[in-house]
ZAMARGU-4260 file (C-alpha; in steps of 0.2 Angstrom, whole numbers, plus 5000, padded with zeros to 4 digits):
<rodrens>
0) 4819/5081/5128 | 4821/5064/5120 | 4816/5047/5130 | 4831/5037/5136 | 4832/5020/5145
5) 4833/5022/5164 | 4851/5017/5165 | 4856/5030/5152 | 4845/5042/5160 | 4856/5043/5175
10) 4872/5048/5165 | 4875/5068/5160 | 4868/5074/5144 | 4880/5083/5134 | 4875/5095/5120
15) 4888/5104/5109 | 4882/5119/5098 | 4891/5129/5085 | 4885/5145/5075 | 4894/5156/5063
20) 4888/5171/5055 | 4894/5186/5045 | 4886/5203/5049 | 4888/5217/5036 | 4882/5234/5042
25) 4882/5250/5034 | 4886/5258/5050 | 4902/5248/5052 | 4917/5250/5039 | 4922/5233/5041
30) 4910/5217/5040 | 4912/5208/5057 | 4912/5188/5058 | 4902/5182/5072 | 4906/5165/5079
35) 4898/5157/5094 | 4903/5140/5102 | 4891/5133/5116 | 4890/5119/5127 | 4876/5113/5137
40) 4879/5100/5151 | 4863/5094/5160 | 4866/5082/5174 | 4851/5073/5180 | 4852/5080/5198
45) 4833/5082/5201 | 4827/5066/5193 | 4839/5054/5202 | 4825/5047/5213 | 4814/5044/5198
50) 4826/5035/5188 | 4832/5024/5203 | 4813/5019/5206 | 4812/5015/5186 | 4828/5005/5188
55) 4819/4996/5202 | 4804/4993/5194 | 4813/4986/5179 | 4824/4974/5191 | 4808/4969/5199
60) 4799/4964/5182 | 4814/4955/5177 | 4815/4945/5194 | 4796/4942/5192 | 4798/4935/5174
65) 4812/4924/5181 | 4802/4917/5195 | 4788/4913/5183 | 4799/4904/5172 | 4806/4894/5186
70) 4790/4890/5193 | 4782/4884/5176 | 4797/4873/5173 | 4796/4865/5190 | 4777/4862/5188
75) 4781/4855/5171 | 4795/4843/5179 | 4783/4838/5194 | 4768/4834/5182 | 4780/4823/5171
80) 4787/4814/5186 | 4769/4811/5193 | 4764/4804/5177 | 4778/4793/5176 | 4776/4787/5193
85) 4757/4783/5189 | 4761/4773/5173 | 4775/4764/5184 | 4763/4759/5198 | 4749/4754/5187
90) 4761/4743/5177 | 4765/4734/5194 | 4747/4732/5199 | 4743/4726/5181 | 4757/4713/5183
95) 4751/4708/5200 | 4732/4707/5195 | 4738/4696/5180 | 4747/4684/5191 | 4732/4683/5203
100) 4720/4680/5188 | 4732/4666/5183 | 4730/4658/5200 | 4711/4661/5201 | 4710/4653/5184
105) 4719/4637/5190 | 4708/4637/5205 | 4692/4637/5195 | 4698/4623/5184 | 4703/4613/5200
110) 4685/4617/5207 | 4677/4613/5191 | 4687/4596/5190 | 4682/4593/5208 | 4664/4596/5206
115) 4663/4585/5190 | 4671/4571/5200 | 4659/4573/5215 | 4671/4578/5227 | 4664/4596/5230
120) 4648/4606/5228 | 4644/4618/5214 | 4645/4632/5227 | 4664/4630/5227 | 4665/4631/5208
125) 4654/4647/5209 | 4665/4655/5222 | 4680/4652/5210 | 4671/4659/5196 | 4666/4675/5206
130) 4685/4677/5211 | 4690/4676/5193 | 4677/4688/5188 | 4682/4700/5201 | 4701/4699/5195
135) 4695/4701/5177 | 4686/4717/5182 | 4701/4724/5193 | 4712/4720/5177 | 4700/4730/5166
140) 4700/4745/5178 | 4719/4744/5181 | 4722/4744/5162 | 4711/4759/5158 | 4719/4769/5173
145) 4735/4764/5165 | 4730/4771/5148 | 4724/4786/5156 | 4741/4789/5165 | 4749/4785/5148
150) 4739/4800/5140 | 4742/4811/5155 | 4761/4808/5153 | 4760/4812/5134 | 4751/4829/5139
155) 4764/4832/5152 | 4778/4831/5140 | 4770/4844/5129 | 4760/4834/5116 | 4748/4850/5115
160) 4732/4840/5116 | 4717/4850/5121 | 4698/4846/5120 | 4696/4860/5106 | 4710/4851/5096
165) 4702/4834/5099 | 4684/4840/5093 | 4692/4849/5078 | 4701/4833/5072 | 4685/4823/5075
170) 4675/4834/5065 | 4688/4834/5051 | 4688/4814/5051 | 4668/4815/5049 | 4670/4827/5035
175) 4682/4817/5026 | 4671/4801/5027
</rodrens>
């Protein structure tokens, strides 16, 4: 018996056969024509439970594939949203630190002018320099973090970057030199 899909296997199977023949015998005076028409109907009575189980398996696989697709899509949307939020947050931090750095640079200029005029000690100028250096270091860290967040955003958007591809590209660049 040939294999049929589970949904089709639950339907009856019809088979029609026909045969014709001619019998000539020395015993009979007249030749006899023999005709046969037959039909066969096989209903899947015994296999009903197996077929229903196969249908349930197919439905479960379909539901599992649908669930996996939805989960993958939601994870991708979450990754993009998280990366966008990180870029936005780090942009705001960078802007704030730039404003802070401008204020500290002005403070250093005033402390230097006061020291040269003899109104303050050199310690005040050193404190202003230390504050400016701290702001510069924070600015470098935030810019590095923002660049990393932008790369993460590109990856989340499906750029297809991987360490193997990056290494292959670096090797190709070295060979072309």
